[in-house]
Backbone as CSV, one residue per row, in Angstrom:
resi,resn,N_x,N_y,N_z,CA_x,CA_y,CA_z,C_x,C_y,C_z
1,UNK,-6.535,16.195,-16.488,-7.054,15.020,-15.822,-7.498,15.212,-14.391
2,UNK,-8.634,14.887,-13.954,-9.112,15.008,-12.711,-8.900,13.732,-11.814
3,UNK,-7.936,14.010,-10.806,-7.541,12.893,-9.928,-8.004,12.958,-8.487
4,UNK,-8.645,11.785,-7.846,-8.826,11.830,-6.515,-7.819,11.163,-5.791
5,UNK,-7.136,11.793,-4.931,-6.065,11.230,-4.258,-6.522,10.804,-2.663
6,UNK,-6.467,9.571,-2.482,-6.969,9.176,-1.151,-5.711,8.535,-0.309
7,UNK,-5.301,9.336,0.638,-4.116,8.931,1.537,-4.215,9.501,2.808
8,UNK,-4.041,8.646,3.937,-4.450,9.165,5.204,-3.169,9.915,5.937
9,UNK,-2.049,9.711,5.278,-0.983,10.443,5.951,-0.719,11.799,5.365
10,UNK,-1.151,12.770,6.139,-1.229,14.220,5.606,0.034,14.720,4.903
11,UNK,1.109,14.367,5.423,2.483,14.853,4.618,2.645,14.128,3.430
12,UNK,2.454,12.832,3.426,2.624,12.207,1.989,1.500,12.578,1.108
13,UNK,0.462,12.803,1.534,-0.921,13.128,0.625,-0.494,14.594,0.007
14,UNK,-0.154,15.574,0.840,0.158,16.898,0.405,1.349,17.113,-0.535
15,UNK,2.369,16.225,-0.134,3.607,16.231,-1.064,3.261,15.545,-2.444
16,UNK,2.572,14.550,-2.476,2.096,13.731,-3.657,1.220,14.626,-4.437
17,UNK,0.292,15.235,-3.914,-0.561,16.138,-4.649,0.148,17.227,-5.250
18,UNK,0.971,17.870,-4.530,1.754,19.135,-5.074,2.750,18.598,-6.289
19,UNK,3.445,17.268,-6.144,4.186,16.840,-7.157,3.307,16.485,-8.483
20,UNK,2.196,15.887,-8.324,1.242,15.679,-9.406,0.853,16.963,-10.191
21,UNK,0.540,17.988,-9.240,0.027,19.260,-9.965,1.204,19.967,-10.751
22,UNK,2.463,19.859,-10.181,3.620,20.438,-10.666,4.077,19.706,-11.890
23,UNK,4.221,18.375,-11.739,4.926,17.393,-12.787,3.956,17.345,-13.993
24,UNK,2.645,17.248,-13.859,1.832,16.865,-14.967,0.580,17.766,-15.133
25,UNK,0.526,18.738,-14.268,-0.639,19.797,-14.268,-1.967,18.998,-14.152
26,UNK,-1.948,18.004,-13.326,-3.186,17.242,-12.994,-4.075,18.054,-12.058
27,UNK,-5.375,17.989,-12.065,-6.355,18.646,-11.080,-6.449,17.471,-10.020
28,UNK,-5.917,17.856,-8.732,-5.939,16.826,-7.770,-6.910,17.142,-6.627
29,UNK,-7.788,16.351,-6.280,-8.740,16.475,-5.113,-8.148,15.528,-3.996
30,UNK,-7.894,16.064,-2.786,-7.354,15.233,-1.764,-8.466,14.696,-0.811
31,UNK,-8.343,13.387,-0.386,-9.182,12.755,0.595,-8.451,12.284,1.647
32,UNK,-8.671,12.621,2.900,-7.744,12.231,4.081,-7.909,10.824,4.511
33,UNK,-8.923,10.158,4.065,-9.047,8.796,4.383,-10.047,8.026,3.428
34,UNK,-10.241,6.788,3.631,-11.185,5.910,2.702,-12.631,6.503,2.718
35,UNK,-13.130,6.819,3.965,-14.532,7.275,4.017,-14.782,8.533,3.238
36,UNK,-13.855,9.507,3.415,-13.836,10.705,2.712,-13.730,10.492,1.131
37,UNK,-12.834,9.547,0.642,-12.727,9.171,-0.716,-14.142,8.757,-1.223
38,UNK,-14.668,7.822,-0.496,-15.899,7.244,-0.841,-16.938,8.239,-1.117
39,UNK,-17.010,9.238,-0.116,-18.081,10.260,-0.255,-17.752,11.153,-1.568
40,UNK,-16.578,11.481,-1.715,-16.305,12.179,-3.025,-16.649,11.416,-4.339
41,UNK,-16.354,10.078,-4.234,-16.627,9.242,-5.444,-18.153,9.233,-5.718
42,UNK,-18.966,9.426,-4.740,-20.360,9.377,-4.841,-20.888,10.665,-5.270
43,UNK,-20.220,11.776,-5.160,-20.580,13.139,-5.455,-20.286,13.535,-6.852
44,UNK,-19.177,13.166,-7.382,-18.852,13.522,-8.751,-17.788,12.599,-9.384
45,UNK,-17.757,12.713,-10.728,-16.895,11.751,-11.511,-15.437,12.256,-11.316
46,UNK,-14.520,11.212,-11.416,-13.168,11.360,-11.421,-12.626,10.511,-12.595
47,UNK,-11.544,11.099,-13.209,-10.934,10.147,-14.199,-9.974,9.163,-13.506
48,UNK,-9.560,9.478,-12.301,-8.572,8.473,-11.760,-8.677,8.512,-10.327
49,UNK,-8.679,7.391,-9.727,-8.592,7.254,-8.173,-7.137,6.859,-7.810
50,UNK,-6.285,7.588,-7.055,-5.128,7.165,-6.888,-5.060,7.048,-5.253
51,UNK,-4.864,5.758,-4.828,-5.239,5.499,-3.386,-4.170,4.622,-2.699
52,UNK,-4.053,4.947,-1.418,-3.291,4.062,-0.496,-4.156,2.857,-0.357
53,UNK,-3.485,1.869,0.291,-4.484,0.619,0.648,-4.842,0.682,2.115
54,UNK,-4.044,0.788,3.060,-4.481,0.798,4.549,-4.872,2.177,4.929
55,UNK,-6.211,2.489,5.131,-6.704,3.780,5.606,-7.785,3.512,6.447
56,UNK,-8.130,4.415,7.320,-9.325,4.388,8.116,-10.563,4.420,7.196
57,UNK,-11.740,3.863,7.636,-12.875,3.768,6.783,-12.954,2.866,5.654
58,UNK,-12.523,3.128,4.581,-12.342,2.085,3.473,-10.943,2.086,3.149
59,UNK,-10.526,0.645,2.716,-9.174,0.464,2.238,-9.196,0.792,0.815
60,UNK,-8.137,1.022,0.211,-7.946,1.311,-1.296,-8.578,0.210,-1.981
61,UNK,-8.431,-1.105,-1.688,-9.151,-2.126,-2.526,-10.648,-2.031,-2.348
62,UNK,-11.194,-1.705,-1.155,-12.704,-1.556,-1.063,-13.175,-0.473,-1.829
63,UNK,-12.315,0.588,-1.994,-12.778,1.812,-2.924,-12.695,1.224,-4.381
64,UNK,-11.646,0.502,-4.685,-11.716,-0.071,-6.107,-12.775,-0.991,-6.322
65,UNK,-13.333,-1.758,-5.360,-14.445,-2.641,-5.469,-15.696,-1.726,-5.810
66,UNK,-15.835,-0.550,-4.924,-16.911,0.226,-5.098,-16.995,0.770,-6.604
67,UNK,-15.745,1.270,-7.043,-15.734,1.788,-8.440,-16.269,0.677,-9.402
68,UNK,-15.763,-0.602,-9.234,-16.002,-1.755,-10.179,-17.539,-1.921,-10.002
69,UNK,-18.031,-2.102,-8.715,-19.594,-2.504,-8.539,-20.546,-1.429,-9.220
70,UNK,-20.082,-0.102,-9.053,-20.954,0.956,-9.671,-20.686,1.178,-11.138
71,UNK,-19.711,0.375,-11.580,-19.459,0.621,-13.015,-18.932,1.957,-13.449
72,UNK,-18.241,2.552,-12.532,-17.793,3.965,-12.745,-16.655,3.912,-13.912
73,UNK,-16.538,5.019,-14.680,-15.394,4.957,-15.691,-14.005,5.443,-14.992
74,UNK,-13.984,5.582,-13.605,-12.790,6.076,-12.957,-11.882,4.866,-12.947
75,UNK,-10.749,5.154,-13.457,-9.618,4.112,-13.507,-8.903,4.189,-11.988
76,UNK,-8.286,3.117,-11.610,-7.772,3.092,-10.197,-6.294,2.651,-10.125
77,UNK,-5.426,3.492,-9.458,-4.075,3.061,-9.291,-3.810,3.089,-7.730
78,UNK,-3.342,1.998,-7.207,-2.916,1.759,-5.882,-1.554,2.129,-5.631
79,UNK,-1.206,2.880,-4.642,0.124,3.059,-4.268,0.398,2.713,-2.852
80,UNK,1.304,1.957,-2.439,1.479,1.426,-1.084,2.872,1.251,-0.649
81,UNK,3.179,1.303,0.729,4.389,1.015,1.113,4.527,-0.567,1.442
82,UNK,3.429,-1.270,1.373,3.366,-2.570,1.764,3.282,-3.628,0.464
83,UNK,4.534,-4.186,0.239,4.794,-4.973,-0.932,4.121,-6.403,-0.745
84,UNK,2.930,-6.460,-0.133,2.377,-7.851,0.406,1.728,-8.501,-0.726
85,UNK,1.917,-9.775,-0.897,1.455,-10.456,-2.166,0.063,-10.497,-2.265
86,UNK,-0.614,-10.653,-1.201,-2.179,-10.843,-1.177,-2.885,-9.625,-1.782
87,UNK,-2.208,-8.416,-1.518,-2.924,-7.241,-1.956,-3.023,-7.180,-3.503
88,UNK,-1.791,-7.605,-4.178,-1.847,-7.465,-5.724,-2.988,-8.276,-6.191
89,UNK,-3.153,-9.443,-5.812,-4.200,-10.371,-6.262,-5.628,-9.662,-6.017
90,UNK,-5.771,-9.273,-4.880,-7.218,-8.731,-4.636,-7.475,-7.344,-5.389
91,UNK,-6.382,-6.672,-5.512,-6.329,-5.440,-6.214,-6.706,-5.589,-7.703
92,UNK,-6.174,-6.664,-8.224,-6.392,-7.024,-9.895,-7.795,-7.519,-9.996
93,UNK,-8.254,-8.382,-8.940,-9.630,-8.827,-8.953,-10.633,-7.636,-8.831
94,UNK,-10.278,-6.693,-8.182,-11.118,-5.438,-8.084,-10.878,-4.650,-9.183
95,UNK,-10.214,-4.886,-10.231,-10.165,-4.031,-11.482,-9.254,-2.974,-11.435
96,UNK,-8.233,-3.127,-10.465,-7.193,-1.898,-10.319,-6.437,-2.077,-11.638
97,UNK,-6.076,-0.847,-12.177,-5.259,-0.738,-13.233,-3.748,-0.741,-12.897
98,UNK,-3.307,-0.137,-11.894,-2.049,0.086,-11.495,-1.663,-0.225,-10.060
99,UNK,-0.552,-0.851,-9.841,-0.138,-1.024,-8.405,1.326,-0.748,-8.221
100,UNK,1.531,0.390,-7.506,2.943,0.673,-7.371,3.367,0.952,-5.857
101,UNK,4.667,0.793,-5.562,5.272,1.163,-4.327,5.366,2.594,-4.267
102,UNK,5.221,3.112,-3.056,5.355,4.660,-2.828,6.769,5.163,-3.022
103,UNK,7.666,4.226,-2.996,9.197,4.764,-3.105,9.530,4.891,-4.581
104,UNK,8.529,4.699,-5.446,8.921,4.884,-6.853,9.078,6.362,-7.196
105,UNK,9.945,6.655,-8.186,10.081,8.273,-8.547,8.785,8.838,-9.141
106,UNK,8.557,9.940,-8.855,7.184,10.684,-9.421,7.063,10.404,-10.856
107,UNK,8.224,10.551,-11.648,8.077,10.285,-13.136,7.387,8.955,-13.453
108,UNK,7.886,7.950,-12.713,7.296,6.588,-12.891,5.882,6.563,-12.658
109,UNK,5.421,7.293,-11.576,4.112,7.341,-11.274,3.301,7.946,-12.394
110,UNK,3.674,9.140,-12.858,3.014,9.921,-13.839,2.957,9.001,-15.142
111,UNK,3.926,8.230,-15.596,4.094,7.409,-16.637,2.835,6.349,-16.401
112,UNK,3.009,5.727,-15.229,1.975,4.649,-15.026,0.561,5.168,-15.064
113,UNK,0.399,6.465,-14.590,-0.998,7.003,-14.736,-1.458,7.101,-16.151
114,UNK,-0.536,7.638,-16.952,-0.833,7.784,-18.496,-1.076,6.447,-19.129
115,UNK,-0.271,5.344,-18.717,-0.576,4.002,-19.247,-1.857,3.549,-18.818
116,UNK,-2.263,3.654,-17.481,-3.469,3.083,-16.904,-4.694,3.826,-17.630
117,UNK,-4.520,5.040,-17.849,-5.564,5.814,-18.574,-5.793,5.375,-19.995
118,UNK,-4.591,4.839,-20.696,-4.596,4.287,-21.957,-5.278,2.930,-22.047
119,UNK,-5.606,2.413,-20.817,-6.198,1.096,-20.741,-5.345,-0.067,-20.445
120,UNK,-3.970,0.260,-20.129,-2.952,-0.818,-19.852,-3.025,-1.072,-18.245
121,UNK,-2.502,-2.227,-17.868,-2.234,-2.368,-16.470,-0.802,-2.195,-16.199
122,UNK,-0.498,-1.673,-15.015,0.945,-1.335,-14.737,1.135,-1.879,-13.255
123,UNK,1.925,-2.902,-13.072,2.281,-3.443,-11.630,3.664,-3.546,-11.468
124,UNK,4.148,-2.952,-10.315,5.505,-3.042,-9.899,6.043,-4.394,-10.068
125,UNK,7.076,-4.627,-10.723,7.662,-6.010,-10.995,8.023,-6.829,-9.806
126,UNK,8.512,-6.128,-8.658,8.763,-6.833,-7.542,7.538,-7.340,-6.788
127,UNK,6.457,-6.442,-6.861,5.147,-6.945,-6.331,4.633,-8.119,-7.054
128,UNK,4.682,-8.053,-8.511,4.162,-9.098,-9.374,4.754,-10.447,-9.020
129,UNK,6.159,-10.497,-8.913,6.608,-11.772,-8.509,6.244,-12.231,-7.170
130,UNK,6.195,-11.394,-6.054,5.758,-11.728,-4.797,4.255,-12.296,-4.842
131,UNK,3.545,-11.803,-5.798,2.022,-12.131,-5.801,1.803,-13.569,-6.425
132,UNK,2.911,-14.094,-6.925,2.723,-15.453,-7.572,2.734,-16.520,-6.651
133,UNK,2.853,-16.177,-5.335,3.080,-17.111,-4.112,1.711,-17.732,-3.772
134,UNK,1.494,-17.472,-2.403,0.240,-18.047,-1.856,-1.039,-17.576,-2.226
135,UNK,-2.060,-18.298,-2.197,-3.459,-17.952,-2.454,-4.165,-17.550,-1.147
136,UNK,-4.944,-16.580,-1.153,-5.737,-16.170,-0.086,-6.730,-17.109,0.209
137,UNK,-6.915,-17.658,1.406,-7.767,-18.727,1.762,-9.172,-18.131,2.297
138,UNK,-9.202,-16.804,2.684,-10.137,-16.262,3.276,-11.435,-15.854,2.461
139,UNK,-12.546,-15.923,2.800,-13.728,-15.495,2.173,-13.930,-13.926,2.649
140,UNK,-14.705,-13.314,1.861,-14.953,-11.747,2.190,-15.512,-11.599,3.523
141,UNK,-16.415,-12.387,3.858,-17.036,-12.279,5.280,-16.068,-12.681,6.337
142,UNK,-15.290,-13.760,6.159,-14.229,-13.974,7.104,-13.278,-12.841,7.345
143,UNK,-12.812,-12.226,6.104,-12.001,-11.007,6.144,-12.510,-9.820,6.882
144,UNK,-13.826,-9.630,6.650,-14.496,-8.547,7.373,-14.591,-8.735,8.778
145,UNK,-14.854,-10.021,9.233,-14.858,-10.340,10.622,-13.659,-10.199,11.356
146,UNK,-12.612,-10.637,10.679,-11.100,-10.646,11.104,-10.664,-9.163,11.253
147,UNK,-11.140,-8.321,10.370,-10.684,-6.927,10.408,-11.274,-6.250,11.641
148,UNK,-12.511,-6.588,11.895,-13.196,-5.999,13.012,-12.585,-6.496,14.362
149,UNK,-12.345,-7.830,14.346,-11.747,-8.378,15.466,-10.295,-7.717,15.723
150,UNK,-9.445,-7.461,14.716,-8.239,-6.818,14.871,-8.336,-5.358,15.493
151,UNK,-9.611,-4.714,15.238,-9.883,-3.513,15.709,-10.400,-3.567,17.156
152,UNK,-10.352,-4.753,17.719,-10.732,-5.049,19.163,-12.241,-5.109,19.424
153,UNK,-13.064,-5.434,18.406,-14.426,-5.519,18.523,-14.835,-6.926,19.056
154,UNK,-15.750,-7.121,19.851,-16.262,-8.287,20.498,-17.057,-8.909,19.434
155,UNK,-17.402,-10.302,19.685,-18.095,-11.123,18.578,-19.569,-10.384,18.396
156,UNK,-20.122,-9.942,19.379,-21.548,-9.345,19.431,-21.416,-8.013,18.519
157,UNK,-20.318,-7.288,18.714,-20.086,-6.029,17.897,-19.926,-6.447,16.481
158,UNK,-19.074,-7.484,16.251,-18.826,-7.947,14.869,-20.144,-8.315,14.132
159,UNK,-20.857,-9.078,14.864,-22.196,-9.543,14.323,-23.187,-8.382,14.049
160,UNK,-23.189,-7.425,14.882,-24.060,-6.217,14.665,-23.573,-5.432,13.414
161,UNK,-22.097,-5.190,13.222,-21.460,-4.557,12.338,-21.750,-5.174,10.977
162,UNK,-21.711,-6.488,10.919,-22.012,-7.214,9.569,-23.453,-7.690,9.297
163,UNK,-24.319,-7.221,10.246,-25.763,-7.649,10.212,-25.949,-9.069,10.162
164,UNK,-25.217,-9.781,11.008,-25.430,-11.249,11.090,-25.589,-11.779,12.432
165,UNK,-25.928,-13.071,12.659,-26.103,-13.666,14.027,-24.797,-13.691,14.612
166,UNK,-24.904,-13.764,16.138,-23.546,-13.930,16.684,-22.898,-15.181,16.474
167,UNK,-23.708,-16.258,16.332,-23.271,-17.651,15.980,-22.393,-17.536,14.663
168,UNK,-23.059,-16.894,13.678,-22.481,-16.814,12.449,-21.117,-16.061,12.409
169,UNK,-21.072,-14.928,13.211,-19.810,-14.188,13.374,-18.703,-15.133,14.122
170,UNK,-19.153,-15.822,15.028,-18.269,-16.844,15.719,-17.796,-17.860,14.574
171,UNK,-18.652,-18.381,13.812,-18.233,-19.305,12.850,-17.244,-18.718,11.751
172,UNK,-17.473,-17.430,11.415,-16.553,-16.921,10.362,-15.219,-16.754,10.973
173,UNK,-15.148,-16.243,12.226,-13.797,-16.179,13.008,-13.144,-17.463,13.127
174,UNK,-13.939,-18.477,13.483,-13.267,-19.713,13.781,-12.816,-20.381,12.316
175,UNK,-13.349,-20.125,11.292,-13.025,-20.703,10.099,-11.747,-19.955,9.688
176,UNK,-11.701,-18.699,9.951,-10.496,-17.907,9.535,-9.368,-18.368,10.415
177,UNK,-9.506,-18.552,11.720,-8.440,-18.976,12.650,-7.924,-20.402,11.977
178,UNK,-8.754,-21.293,11.845,-8.519,-22.663,11.174,-7.722,-22.500,9.956
179,UNK,-8.229,-21.915,9.007,-7.477,-21.656,7.730,-6.169,-21.068,7.820
180,UNK,-5.905,-20.232,8.774,-4.643,-19.671,8.839,-3.768,-20.189,10.036
181,UNK,-4.261,-21.459,10.534,-3.560,-22.174,11.416,-3.123,-21.176,12.584
182,UNK,-3.992,-20.459,13.134,-3.535,-19.421,14.078,-4.116,-19.616,15.432
183,UNK,-3.504,-19.199,16.446,-3.864,-19.573,17.812,-5.142,-19.060,18.244
184,UNK,-5.611,-17.820,17.720,-6.823,-17.136,18.114,-7.085,-16.065,17.062
185,UNK,-8.167,-15.299,17.310,-8.642,-14.339,16.268,-7.556,-13.246,16.033
186,UNK,-6.870,-12.784,17.201,-5.885,-11.758,16.978,-4.621,-12.260,16.132
187,UNK,-4.259,-13.361,16.585,-3.210,-14.118,15.762,-3.559,-14.259,14.286
188,UNK,-4.775,-14.697,14.017,-5.293,-14.772,12.707,-5.155,-13.471,11.834
189,UNK,-5.661,-12.434,12.533,-5.709,-11.051,11.856,-4.248,-10.656,11.673
190,UNK,-3.293,-11.044,12.487,-1.969,-10.554,12.201,-1.330,-11.320,11.076
191,UNK,-1.654,-12.638,11.067,-1.098,-13.426,9.847,-1.657,-12.890,8.621
192,UNK,-2.905,-12.683,8.609,-3.689,-12.149,7.431,-3.077,-10.845,6.873
193,UNK,-2.977,-10.001,7.870,-2.494,-8.596,7.553,-0.943,-8.625,6.969
194,UNK,-0.273,-9.592,7.705,1.212,-9.794,7.266,1.286,-10.309,5.645
195,UNK,0.207,-10.984,5.187,0.266,-11.604,3.946,-0.554,-10.677,2.905
196,UNK,-1.037,-9.671,3.500,-1.753,-8.762,2.711,-3.343,-9.197,2.390
197,UNK,-3.811,-10.053,3.106,-5.019,-10.594,2.944,-6.166,-9.973,3.544
198,UNK,-5.748,-9.061,4.586,-6.750,-8.225,5.397,-6.799,-6.978,4.707
C-alpha cells in the first residue's frame, strides 16, 4: 500500500513513517507540511493520505477537500492531537474515512487504515461523542478570512489573498466576530480555533 504521510513535526513524522514501514510493510512517502503534501498529490496517485490537521500551507481538512474535489481514489485518514468537535464534522463532510488521535497505539492505526481501505469509516469514540455538540456557524469564506487574520494579516492583505474587495473582507470578519460573540477578529480566531472550526 502506498501512503502519503503529511505531518509538520519532523520527529513525529519520522517515527510514524518508520512504525508503518515496520508494522505493516507500507510504502510511505513523507511530506513536511500541507503544501508539500498537495504538490505530491498532484504528481502521483496514493492509496491513502494520512494527515495531521494543523500544518503550514494546507490543513489536513483542506487536503481532504482537494482529494474529494478532484475525485481522487485516495482514501484519507486524519490523525491529530486536537480532539476538537468541529474538526470531526468538517473532516466527515470532506469525505475523510478515518479520524484518530495521535496517542492511539500503532496497531490501532494500522487496523483503522485497513478498515478505511475496505470502505469503512473509523472515528475515535471520544471524538465522535464530542462532535455531537455545537454546530460550526462559519461559512468557508469567513473561516478563510479569520485564519488569515489570526496569522496577523491586515484587511487589505486578507482581501488580496482571497481575491475579494476590502469591504467584502471586512464584512466576512465582522460576520465571524458577530457569530462567535467575540470582541474582535483575534478573539474570534481564538474561539474558532478552540472549537476546531478554524
